[in-house]
RODO-2510 file (C-alpha; in nm, 4 decimals, decimal comma):
residues 436
     n   res          X          Y          Z
     1     m    15,5017    -1,6488    23,8241
     2     n    15,5945    -1,9665    24,0104
     3     e    15,7847    -2,2624    23,8787
     4     r    15,4704    -2,4483    23,7765
     5     t    15,4312    -2,2214    23,4730
     6     t    15,7097    -2,4320    23,3180
     7     d    15,4651    -2,7221    23,2847
     8     e    15,4853    -2,8756    22,9394
     9     p    15,2446    -2,6641    22,7305
    10     r    15,0473    -2,9545    22,5836
    11     a    14,9831    -3,1083    22,9242
    12     l    14,8943    -2,7697    23,0703
    13     l    14,6398    -2,6916    22,7985
    14     r    14,4855    -3,0370    22,8227
    15     s    14,4498    -3,0028    23,2011
    16     l    14,2681    -2,6724    23,1557
    17     f    14,0274    -2,8323    22,9077
    18     d    13,9667    -3,1124    23,1580
    19     a    13,8918    -2,8544    23,4300
    20     a    13,6395    -2,6842    23,2017
    21     v    13,4645    -3,0127    23,1257
    22     a    13,4603    -3,1187    23,4913
    23     r    13,2812    -2,7969    23,5888
    24     a    12,9980    -2,8821    23,3496
    25     q    12,9335    -3,2343    23,4753
    26     p    12,5700    -3,2769    23,5859
    27     a    12,6642    -3,4562    23,9077
    28     q    12,8376    -3,1380    24,0274
    29     a    12,5840    -2,8869    23,9008
    30     m    12,2360    -3,0315    23,9575
    31     q    12,1601    -3,0786    24,3256
    32     r    12,0787    -2,7226    24,4323
    33     f    11,8220    -2,6834    24,1548
    34     l    11,6092    -2,9886    24,2314
    35     p    11,2556    -2,9359    24,3673
    36     p    11,1093    -3,1622    24,6360
    37     p    10,9091    -3,4645    24,5204
    38     p    10,5362    -3,3964    24,4768
    39     a    10,3202    -3,4663    24,7824
    40     r    10,0606    -3,6755    24,5987
    41     g    10,1461    -3,7210    24,2320
    42     r    10,4198    -3,8947    24,0408
    43     t    10,7472    -3,7579    23,9034
    44     l    10,8058    -3,8049    23,5320
    45     v    11,1484    -3,7360    23,3818
    46     l    11,1782    -3,6438    23,0142
    47     g    11,4786    -3,5125    22,8270
    48     a    11,7155    -3,4982    22,5359
    49     g    12,0744    -3,3985    22,4663
    50     k    12,4346    -3,5110    22,4591
    51     a    12,4463    -3,4783    22,8377
    52     g    12,1134    -3,6576    22,8757
    53     g    12,2561    -3,9854    23,0038
    54     a    12,4761    -3,8176    23,2625
    55     m    12,1917    -3,5875    23,3692
    56     a    11,9600    -3,8861    23,4134
    57     a    12,2218    -4,0705    23,6180
    58     a    12,2841    -3,7659    23,8382
    59     l    11,9134    -3,7096    23,8972
    60     d    11,8541    -4,0754    23,9809
    61     a    12,1362    -4,0649    24,2365
    62     l    12,0109    -3,7422    24,3964
    63     w    11,6370    -3,8179    24,4022
    64     p    11,5071    -3,9808    24,7228
    65     r    11,5028    -4,3580    24,6927
    66     d    11,1592    -4,3746    24,8534
    67     a    11,0071    -4,1314    24,6021
    68     a    10,8682    -4,2628    24,2732
    69     l    11,0711    -4,1701    23,9670
    70     s    11,0390    -4,2822    23,6050
    71     g    11,0776    -4,1478    23,2552
    72     l    11,2693    -4,1457    22,9293
    73     v    11,5737    -3,9484    22,8117
    74     v    11,7378    -3,9689    22,4692
    75     t    12,1079    -3,9071    22,4147
    76     r    12,3596    -3,9460    22,1354
    77     y    12,4968    -4,2869    22,0395
    78     g    12,7881    -4,3710    22,2683
    79     h    12,6906    -4,1132    22,5321
    80     v    12,5291    -4,3401    22,7911
    81     p    12,7426    -4,3529    23,1088
    82     a    12,9104    -4,6889    23,1618
    83     a    12,7455    -4,7295    23,5022
    84     l    12,3996    -4,7038    23,3437
    85     r    12,4915    -4,9587    23,0793
    86     e    12,5877    -5,2037    23,3514
    87     q    12,2946    -5,1275    23,5797
    88     p    12,0080    -4,9194    23,4366
    89     g    11,8480    -4,6732    23,6769
    90     r    11,4892    -4,5626    23,7303
    91     i    11,5022    -4,3396    23,4207
    92     e    11,5267    -4,5154    23,0848
    93     v    11,8020    -4,3784    22,8588
    94     v    11,7964    -4,4497    22,4844
    95     e    12,0296    -4,3467    22,2035
    96     a    11,9816    -4,1775    21,8676
    97     a    12,1776    -3,9937    21,5987
    98     h    12,3367    -3,6502    21,6055
    99     p    12,3747    -3,4080    21,4272
   100     v    12,1360    -3,5483    21,1633
   101     p    11,8257    -3,7088    21,3190
   102     d    11,7358    -4,0732    21,2630
   103     a    11,4429    -4,3074    21,3179
   104     a    11,5584    -4,3913    21,6710
   105     g    11,5281    -4,0251    21,7680
   106     q    11,1831    -4,0073    21,6143
   107     r    11,0716    -4,3166    21,8062
   108     a    11,2073    -4,1688    22,1302
   109     a    11,0213    -3,8416    22,0705
   110     q    10,6979    -4,0318    22,0035
   111     r    10,7412    -4,2309    22,3244
   112     i    10,8051    -3,9106    22,5215
   113     v    10,4814    -3,7644    22,3878
   114     e    10,2967    -4,0824    22,4895
   115     l    10,4376    -4,0603    22,8430
   116     t    10,2818    -3,7157    22,8895
   117     r     9,9292    -3,8520    22,8481
   118     g     9,7298    -3,8548    23,1688
   119     l     9,9497    -3,6077    23,3590
   120     g     9,7625    -3,4136    23,6281
   121     a     9,8139    -3,1021    23,8368
   122     d     9,9508    -3,3102    24,1256
   123     d    10,2243    -3,4634    23,9107
   124     l    10,5710    -3,3175    23,8454
   125     v    10,7680    -3,3243    23,5214
   126     l    11,1448    -3,2844    23,5332
   127     c    11,2857    -3,2066    23,1902
   128     l    11,6602    -3,2602    23,1326
   129     i    11,7836    -3,0567    22,8362
   130     s    12,1296    -3,0145    22,6855
   131     g    12,2903    -2,9373    22,3525
   132     g    12,2186    -3,1807    22,0730
   133     g    11,8546    -3,2200    22,1720
   134     s    11,7324    -3,0579    21,8517
   135     a    11,8494    -3,3553    21,6467
   136     l    11,7872    -3,6195    21,9111
   137     l    11,4274    -3,5168    21,9777
   138     s    11,2948    -3,5340    21,6226
   139     l    10,9194    -3,5424    21,5698
   140     p    10,8254    -3,3807    21,2375
   141     a    10,5322    -3,1395    21,2175
   142     d    10,2147    -3,2573    21,0462
   143     g    10,2712    -3,3336    20,6796
   144     l    10,6496    -3,3648    20,7106
   145     t    10,8570    -3,6824    20,7143
   146     l    11,1785    -3,7756    20,8868
   147     a    11,3497    -3,7622    20,5468
   148     d    11,2310    -3,4014    20,5097
   149     k    11,3783    -3,3115    20,8479
   150     q    11,7052    -3,4870    20,7681
   151     q    11,7442    -3,3016    20,4381
   152     i    11,6712    -2,9621    20,5921
   153     n    11,8986    -3,0330    20,8885
   154     q    12,1909    -3,1293    20,6648
   155     a    12,1433    -2,8148    20,4587
   156     l    12,1376    -2,5980    20,7715
   157     l    12,4551    -2,7584    20,9048
   158     a    12,6401    -2,6865    20,5805
   159     s    12,5013    -2,3352    20,5361
   160     g    12,7010    -2,1489    20,8001
   161     a    12,3804    -2,0481    20,9822
   162     a    12,4195    -1,9569    21,3491
   163     i    12,2753    -2,1918    21,6111
   164     d    11,9832    -1,9611    21,6933
   165     e    11,8919    -1,9468    21,3240
   166     m    11,9116    -2,3229    21,2824
   167     n    11,6997    -2,3843    21,5897
   168     c    11,4400    -2,1267    21,4852
   169     v    11,3790    -2,3360    21,1742
   170     r    11,3962    -2,6665    21,3587
   171     k    11,1362    -2,5778    21,6195
   172     h    10,8865    -2,4458    21,3667
   173     l    10,9075    -2,7719    21,1739
   174     s    10,8676    -2,9846    21,4867
   175     a    10,5723    -3,1292    21,6752
   176     i    10,7601    -3,1368    22,0070
   177     k    11,0156    -2,8541    22,0196
   178     g    10,9628    -2,4797    22,0578
   179     g    10,7578    -2,5180    22,3788
   180     r    10,5259    -2,7837    22,2409
   181     l    10,6411    -3,0514    22,4865
   182     a    10,5368    -2,8235    22,7735
   183     t    10,1870    -2,7856    22,6304
   184     r    10,1586    -3,1650    22,6198
   185     c    10,2540    -3,1863    22,9888
   186     a     9,9798    -2,9462    23,1054
   187     p     9,8363    -2,9239    23,3660
   188     a    10,1409    -3,0751    23,5395
   189     p    10,4081    -2,8251    23,6474
   190     v    10,7387    -2,8593    23,4619
   191     v    11,0856    -2,7922    23,6022
   192     t    11,3443    -2,7745    23,3246
   193     l    11,7121    -2,8252    23,4052
   194     v    11,9385    -2,7031    23,1264
   195     i    12,3062    -2,7364    23,0391
   196     s    12,3793    -2,4523    22,7994
   197     d    12,5679    -2,4969    22,4752
   198     v    12,4674    -2,1691    22,3096
   199     p    12,5963    -1,8105    22,3241
   200     g    12,3844    -1,6177    22,5713
   201     d    12,2497    -1,9298    22,7472
   202     d    11,8950    -1,8720    22,6180
   203     p    11,6860    -2,1799    22,7138
   204     s    11,4570    -2,1210    22,4155
   205     i    11,7520    -2,1894    22,1832
   206     i    11,9161    -2,4789    22,3683
   207     a    11,7904    -2,8014    22,2049
   208     s    11,5253    -2,5795    22,0398
   209     g    11,3543    -2,5201    22,3745
   210     p    11,0984    -2,8033    22,3982
   211     t    10,9554    -2,6803    22,7298
   212     v    10,9955    -2,3011    22,7111
   213     p    10,8026    -2,0301    22,5228
   214     d    10,9263    -1,9312    22,1791
   215     a    10,9336    -1,5664    22,0753
   216     s    11,0426    -1,6413    21,7169
   217     t    10,7863    -1,6823    21,4401
   218     c    10,7105    -1,8795    21,1277
   219     a    10,8015    -1,5655    20,9322
   220     d    11,1460    -1,5661    21,0991
   221     a    11,1966    -1,9268    20,9947
   222     l    11,1006    -1,8470    20,6357
   223     r    11,3451    -1,5559    20,6249
   224     i    11,6279    -1,7774    20,7504
   225     l    11,5528    -2,0468    20,4943
   226     a    11,5501    -1,7850    20,2193
   227     r    11,8709    -1,6212    20,3427
   228     y    12,0634    -1,9477    20,3184
   229     r    11,8775    -2,0667    20,0066
   230     i    11,7599    -2,3869    20,1695
   231     p    11,4878    -2,5680    19,9749
   232     i    11,1959    -2,7079    20,1730
   233     p    10,9035    -2,9381    20,0883
   234     q    10,5739    -2,7821    19,9899
   235     a    10,4112    -2,9031    20,3139
   236     a    10,6721    -2,7131    20,5164
   237     r    10,6231    -2,3972    20,3121
   238     v    10,2462    -2,4119    20,3480
   239     g    10,2703    -2,4723    20,7240
   240     l    10,5078    -2,1798    20,7724
   241     e    10,3354    -1,9357    20,5403
   242     s     9,9907    -2,0066    20,6847
   243     g    10,1112    -1,9905    21,0456
   244     a     9,9879    -2,3447    21,1108
   245     f    10,3366    -2,4318    21,2422
   246     e    10,3476    -2,1419    21,4893
   247     t    10,4940    -2,2170    21,8327
   248     p    10,3441    -2,1280    22,1752
   249     k    10,4520    -1,7795    22,2823
   250     p    10,5549    -1,6104    22,6087
   251     g    10,2472    -1,5584    22,8237
   252     d    10,0796    -1,8784    22,7087
   253     a     9,8886    -2,0359    22,9981
   254     a    10,0614    -2,3701    22,9306
   255     f    10,3801    -2,2336    23,0927
   256     r    10,2158    -2,1059    23,4106
   257     g    10,3956    -2,2322    23,7201
   258     h    10,6887    -2,3721    23,5236
   259     a    11,0513    -2,3164    23,6275
   260     v    11,3699    -2,3171    23,4186
   261     h    11,7196    -2,3479    23,5688
   262     v    12,0413    -2,3262    23,3663
   263     i    12,2669    -2,5477    23,5770
   264     a    12,5912    -2,5288    23,3762
   265     t    12,7158    -2,2692    23,1273
   266     p    13,0151    -2,2034    22,9008
   267     q    13,1166    -1,9057    23,1178
   268     q    13,1351    -2,1215    23,4296
   269     s    13,3606    -2,3690    23,2502
   270     l    13,5894    -2,0922    23,1236
   271     e    13,6113    -1,9553    23,4769
   272     a    13,7081    -2,3003    23,6062
   273     a    13,9886    -2,3202    23,3487
   274     a    14,1039    -1,9679    23,4348
   275     a    14,1133    -2,0552    23,8046
   276     s    14,3201    -2,3643    23,7297
   277     a    14,5667    -2,1556    23,5266
   278     r    14,5973    -1,8973    23,8030
   279     e    14,6765    -2,1734    24,0511
   280     r    14,9779    -2,2437    23,8283
   281     g    15,0862    -1,8809    23,8481
   282     l    14,9591    -1,7788    23,5043
   283     h    14,7607    -1,4644    23,4368
   284     a    14,4401    -1,5802    23,2692
   285     f    14,1929    -1,3722    23,0695
   286     i    13,8493    -1,4671    22,9367
   287     l    13,7658    -1,2913    22,6107
   288     s    13,4026    -1,4038    22,5921
   289     d    13,1841    -1,7110    22,6132
   290     e    12,9713    -1,5874    22,3208
   291     i    13,2113    -1,5768    22,0253
   292     e    13,0474    -1,6690    21,6964
   293     g    13,1493    -1,6472    21,3325
   294     e    13,3234    -1,8521    21,0675
   295     s    13,5675    -2,0866    21,2437
   296     r    13,8716    -2,0090    21,0294
   297     e    13,8124    -1,6339    21,0589
   298     v    13,7762    -1,6526    21,4360
   299     g    14,1056    -1,8442    21,4305
   300     k    14,2747    -1,5576    21,2464
   301     v    14,1492    -1,3047    21,5021
   302     h    14,2784    -1,5141    21,7917
   303     a    14,6151    -1,5443    21,6153
   304     a    14,6364    -1,1671    21,5724
   305     l    14,5694    -1,1218    21,9428
   306     a    14,8351    -1,3773    22,0357
   307     r    15,0927    -1,2031    21,8164
   308     a    15,0132    -0,8660    21,9733
   309     v    15,0622    -1,0091    22,3200
   310     r    15,3854    -1,1826    22,2279
   311     r    15,5427    -0,8964    22,0325
   312     r    15,4083    -0,5863    22,2061
   313     g    15,2717    -0,6955    22,5412
   314     q    14,9288    -0,5673    22,4420
   315     p    14,6554    -0,5932    22,5519
   316     f    14,8022    -0,8413    22,8036
   317     a    15,1548    -0,9007    22,9266
   318     k    15,3112    -1,2406    22,8638
   319     p    15,3224    -1,5056    22,9919
   320     c    14,9477    -1,5439    22,9974
   321     l    14,6546    -1,7599    22,9032
   322     i    14,3663    -1,6370    22,6872
   323     l    14,0367    -1,8268    22,6937
   324     s    13,7251    -1,8056    22,4824
   325     g    13,4055    -1,9972    22,4160
   326     g    13,0891    -1,9773    22,2100
   327     e    12,9874    -2,1534    21,8929
   328     t    13,1603    -2,0889    21,5641
   329     t    13,0365    -2,2215    21,2313
   330     v    13,1824    -2,3885    20,9226
   331     t    13,0322    -2,2976    20,5879
   332     v    13,1020    -2,5886    20,3554
   333     r    13,2182    -2,4502    20,0215
   334     a    13,2846    -2,6247    19,6922
   335     a    13,6532    -2,7121    19,6637
   336     a    13,8827    -2,9087    19,4373
   337     g    13,8807    -3,2746    19,5370
   338     r    13,6552    -3,4241    19,7974
   339     t    13,5508    -3,2418    20,1097
   340     g    13,7524    -3,3695    20,4027
   341     r    13,6894    -3,4455    20,7666
   342     g    13,6858    -3,1866    21,0372
   343     g    13,4768    -2,9861    21,2795
   344     r    13,4552    -2,6355    21,4171
   345     a    13,7448    -2,6702    21,6607
   346     t    14,0007    -2,8100    21,4178
   347     e    13,8980    -2,5679    21,1420
   348     f    13,9503    -2,2841    21,3904
   349     l    14,2960    -2,4244    21,4662
   350     l    14,4020    -2,4500    21,1023
   351     g    14,2981    -2,0889    21,0443
   352     c    14,4837    -1,9895    21,3590
   353     a    14,8010    -2,1827    21,2689
   354     l    14,8182    -2,0301    20,9225
   355     a    14,7755    -1,6804    21,0650
   356     l    15,0322    -1,7383    21,3416
   357     q    15,2938    -1,8439    21,0832
   358     a    15,5038    -2,0335    21,3391
   359     e    15,5050    -1,7507    21,5938
   360     p    15,7359    -1,8733    21,8730
   361     g    15,5996    -1,9122    22,2228
   362     v    15,2357    -1,9679    22,1267
   363     w    15,0402    -2,2891    22,1843
   364     v    14,6675    -2,3233    22,1163
   365     l    14,4104    -2,5860    22,2117
   366     a    14,0561    -2,5852    22,0761
   367     a    13,8022    -2,8571    22,1468
   368     d    13,4337    -2,9224    22,1805
   369     t    13,3402    -2,9866    22,5425
   370     d    13,1186    -3,2805    22,4432
   371     g    13,4311    -3,4671    22,3301
   372     i    13,3329    -3,4835    21,9616
   373     d    13,4420    -3,2236    21,7048
   374     g    13,2083    -3,2656    21,4100
   375     v    13,1597    -3,6338    21,3323
   376     e    13,5086    -3,7703    21,4039
   377     h    13,6357    -3,9283    21,7257
   378     n    13,8423    -3,6325    21,8459
   379     a    13,7346    -3,3463    22,0695
   380     g    13,9755    -3,1075    21,8963
   381     a    14,3485    -3,0604    21,8534
   382     i    14,6537    -2,8571    21,9568
   383     v    14,8639    -2,6087    21,7601
   384     t    15,2308    -2,5653    21,8533
   385     p    15,4959    -2,3225    21,7234
   386     d    15,6240    -2,5942    21,4884
   387     t    15,2849    -2,7235    21,3650
   388     l    15,3259    -2,5932    21,0100
   389     a    15,6863    -2,7149    20,9854
   390     r    15,5986    -3,0625    21,1065
   391     g    15,3088    -3,0737    20,8633
   392     a    15,5292    -2,9658    20,5719
   393     a    15,7804    -3,2365    20,6621
   394     l    15,5022    -3,4915    20,6112
   395     g    15,3961    -3,3337    20,2830
   396     l    15,0843    -3,1753    20,4342
   397     k    14,9796    -2,8353    20,3069
   398     a    14,7747    -2,6614    20,5732
   399     a    14,6059    -2,4214    20,3293
   400     d    14,4937    -2,7076    20,1057
   401     h    14,3470    -2,8951    20,4012
   402     l    14,1629    -2,5820    20,5094
   403     d    14,0226    -2,5255    20,1590
   404     r    13,8611    -2,8688    20,1587
   405     h    13,7578    -2,8629    20,5268
   406     d    13,9973    -3,1448    20,6128
   407     a    14,1487    -3,0207    20,9378
   408     f    14,1205    -3,3703    21,0869
   409     g    14,3341    -3,5049    20,8011
   410     f    14,6005    -3,2469    20,8822
   411     f    14,6227    -3,2877    21,2597
   412     e    14,5839    -3,6665    21,2786
   413     p    14,9203    -3,7532    21,1131
   414     l    15,0909    -3,5001    21,3420
   415     g    14,9630    -3,6771    21,6525
   416     d    14,8073    -3,3491    21,7657
   417     l    14,4441    -3,4543    21,8042
   418     v    14,2827    -3,4180    22,1457
   419     v    14,0886    -3,7397    22,2060
   420     t    13,8724    -3,7735    22,5164
   421     g    13,5779    -3,9831    22,4048
   422     p    13,2291    -3,8564    22,4925
   423     t    13,2545    -3,6340    22,8007
   424     l    12,8804    -3,6760    22,8789
   425     t    12,8275    -3,3003    22,9015
   426     n    12,8239    -3,0128    22,6534
   427     v    12,8952    -2,6413    22,7013
   428     n    13,0231    -2,5996    22,3469
   429     d    13,3515    -2,4587    22,2147
   430     f    13,6564    -2,4264    22,4397
   431     r    13,9652    -2,2392    22,3204
   432     a    14,2863    -2,1710    22,5117
   433     l    14,5935    -1,9798    22,3911
   434     l    14,9098    -2,0066    22,5964
   435     i    15,1550    -1,7235    22,5210
   436     r    15,5082    -1,7147    22,6619
***
């Protein structure tokens, strides 16, 4: 251990989060995956996701200036890079709502469909996909309305369903996701560049896979809706039960000649943070980039691990850093009083803090790599050995805040929020436990 391990814990944890985010920036990850421009046809760029603006800017900068380039990408409100706001590039970038779709997202999806008309075999489509695209690229299936999609989406978000379950439903109720965008591009070849925000990095799940085959079925979607008791309009039920809303499957001729490249992943970002910690003389361990489950319960498990390290030196010797990623969930339950503000990262931290019970020598940062935890302005927060004591001194009861899903309301008065603004990328949850 060298002297740099005495860095102030908050600053150290924040620097590791910054290293993880930097590794996932499109400008660093894209170049080696780009194909050459087509010899005769045009290049059309389509895309959706929280990293969409940054991906469009990176592609525009890397694509030859003498080669034609045009298209449309939709990203979340506030996620357009400042440079593009000042001087738009060759690819148009528009904004829409996330996590619940809005009319702007529907208009963008309709325009993207219109842009695919007239594509030929000599043309090339570059599709830029990142997390958040499921909501941003909203084009309801026949017979459904935007209001239907909004209602179902809100119910899914509150249900505690895993991301693969949510996106199975979303793509079967869509006219553009679940591989349908690729069928609209035929016969043009499609190269899809993906930034992963899901456990396992499956492109068919990320943004509900608009340009890749879908192995899930209408029957799967119906089972998920029944499992979480989510009501759906009659038109949706008829479409699913009849199979009319079925998605194109692996082996479909529409995907022939297509290529998919995952250019940034949660694991790569965790490895970047681990490398940064090791440069400071800390032993760093990555638990997994695929951790799922209820946020508060995952927090308890991480706390138990931290206590074992601190008290028994098992399974790792202190001082050390433990990293994990994935996508946890928050099941919104009825509680006394109004439901508060908070996201996955801060709910994880409240569960972790309560389970740690002021264990000395343990600091924890959890944040969403897109810079937004839930719907508030923070990426996440930090837990310190005196978090509960400082909260109690302000009259804040951590358990009460957890019961009403108000982790934001607990950490904000403590000054412990991690605020980055939109990072313009998204490889999902980042968690770091520093144990001394």
